N, C-alpha and C positions, 0 to 999 in steps of 0.2 A: 755047481760052482757057487761059492759063497759071495754074495754082494754086500758090501758094507756101505751104507749111505753116509753122506757127509755129516749129517747130524749125529749119527751113531759114532763116527770117528771123532767128532768134536767132544762128545761125552766121554769117550775112552781115553783120549790123550792126557787129560790131567791125572787120571788113575795110573796110567802107564808111567808118567813122569814121577809121581810120588813113589812108585815101586823102584824106579831107577835110582832116585835119590836115596831111598832107604838101603838099597843094595850097595851103593857107594859108601854110605856111612858105615855099614856093616864091614865092608872091606877095610876101611880106614881103622876101625876099632880092632880088627883082628890082625891086620898086617902092618899098620903104621900108627900105632897108638901114640907115639911121641909127637906126631904131627898135629894131633888134636887135643893133646893134654891141656887141661885147663879151659877149654872152650865150652861154653854153655851149649846145651842141646839146640836151642833156637839159633844161636850164632852159627854153629856148625851146619845146621840145615840150610840156612841162608847162603853160606859160603859155597856149599856143594851145589845148590841150585844155580848160583851165579856161574860156577865153573861149568856146569852142564850147558848153560846158555852160551857161554863163550865157546865151548867145544863145538857146539852145533854150528856156529859161524864158520868153522873150518871143515864142516861136513862130517864131524865125528858124532856118531849117534848110538853105537853099540856099547854094551856095558863095559867090556875091557878098555875101550877107548875113552869112555867117560871117566872111568876109574883112574886111568893113567894120567889124563889131563888134570884131574882133580889133585892127584898126588904131586904132580909137577907144580901146580899153582900153590899148593900148601908148602912145598919145599922151597921154591924159588921166588915166591911172591906172585900176587895176582896179575902182574903185568908181564910175566915171563914171555907170554906169547907175542908181545910187541917187539921183542928183540928182532933186528933185521934178518937174522939167519933162522930164527925159530918159526916165525909165521909161515914163510914159504915152505919150510920142511913139514909143517903140519898139514898142508893141503895136498901133499903128494899122494896120500891114500888114507883111507879111514884107519888103517892099521899103523900108519906112520908114527902116531903118538906113543904107541906101546913101547917101541925101542928107541925113542927119540934121543935119550941120553947117550946111547951107544953109537948113534949115527952122526951126531953133531961133533965138531972138533972139541977137544978138551978145553981149549981156550974159551970157547963160547960158554961152556958149562961153568967155568971159573968166573967169567964175567957175570953170569946169572946169579951165582952164589954171592958175589960181592954186592951186586945191585939189590939183591933181596933185602939187605939191611936197610935200605932207604925206600922200600916199597911197602905200602900199607893197604889194608883192606878198608873199605868205606866205613865199616862199623868201628874200626880203631880210631878213626878221625871224626867221629860223630857226623858223618855225611860229607865231610870235606875231603873226598878221595883225591889221591894223587898217584902218580906212577913214576917209576924210576927212569922211564925213557922219555919224559917230557923235557 
């Protein structure tokens, strides 16, 4: 049996996270290029890292889930997960985020699309972040 000590795990986690971020960026470039068009590499990396951090708050940690959460945030704005029906839907299971758009009522998705216009990433506001649900 393989035993991994806590100091070994601590050293491994940043490497694992960099690989997960890189994989999400690759997914975006291949499958959703319009979502990242015009974003500088550093800005894109920071946004993906932020999406991964938020996703983990809902118990999402696998690559498909992280990718799906990131796509949703880039599509509907960084505050999409604060919608009163979205947050609870995300914690149902780790796989819940992958088909979230299909499971939520169409009206909720329309609300998210409308609110996305007033939702901004912190880097767009020079650190003065806001969200559409405040």
